[in-house]
BALUMVO-977757 format. One record per residue (C-alpha): x, y, z; residue in one letter. Coordinates in steps of 0.5 Angstrom, whole numbers, plus 2048, in hexadecimal, padded with zeros to 3 digits. Example, Ala and Ser with C-alpha at 12.3 -4.5 7.8 and 13.67 -1.06 7.14 Angstrom:
% BALUMVO-977757
8197F7810A/81B7FE80ES/
This chain:
% BALUMVO-977757
7FA7F781EX/7FB7F3818X/7FC7F7811X/7F57F580FX/7F27F9815X/7F77FF814X/7F57FF80CX/7EE7FE80EX/7EE804814X/7F280880FX/7EC80780AX/7E780880FX/7E380280DX/7DF7FF812X/7DB7F980EX/7DE7F380CX/7DC7F2805X/7E27F4802X/7E77F0806X/7E97EB801X/7EB7F17FCX/7EE7F5801X/7F37EF803X/7F47EE7FCX/7F67F67FBX/7FB7F5801X/7FE7EF7FEX/7FF7F27F8X/8027F97FBX/8077F4800X/8097F17FAX/80B7F77F6X/80E7FA7FCX/8137F47FCX/8147F47F5X/8167FC7F5X/81A7FB7FBX/81E7F57F8X/81C7F07FDX/81A7E97FCX/8137E77FBX/8107E6802X/8157E9805X/8107ED80AX/80C7E780CX/8137E480FX/8167EB811X/8147F1815X/8117F7811X/8147FE812X/80F803814X/81080780DX/80F801809X/8097FF80DX/80680680CX/807806804X/8037FF804X/7FE802808X/7FE808803X/7FE8047FDX/7F97FF7FFX/7F4804801X/7F58087FAX/7F48017F6X/7EE8007FAX/7EB8087F9X/7ED8077F2X/7EB8007F0X/7E68037EBX/7EC8067E7X/7EB80D7EAX/7EF8117EEX/7EB8107F4X/7EB8127FBX/7EB8197FEX/7EE81C7F8X/7EA8197F3X/7E981F7EFX/7F18207EFX/7F481D7E9X/7FB81D7ECX/7F981A7F2X/7FA8137F0X/8018147EEX/8028187F4X/8008117F8X/80680D7F4X/80B8137F5X/80A8137FCX/80A80B7FDX/81080A7F9X/8148107FDX/81280C803X/814805800X/81A8087FEX/81C809805X/81D802807X/81F800800X/8257FA7FFX/8297FE7FBX/82D7F97F6X/8337FB7F2X/
């Protein structure tokens, strides 16, 4: 299953009207992951992605899609802290595979 298919399944999307937009969010989330992990741009297009990083990208892409109107979005739309919790969780997952440089 591709990253696109995983994100779409996570969002429970059955239509294809937002496929291009969704792919943009996946690209953005992947770029964020590479930057956060101190990896060169395009690293995950040439190298295997650890499961924790994959889950972070799925979560972040889904968050971008669900909050594209500037709201918290998604299941926790009425919880102001939900958006911050997504970022906290994504960063914790990405930290596990970070290239710690001194």
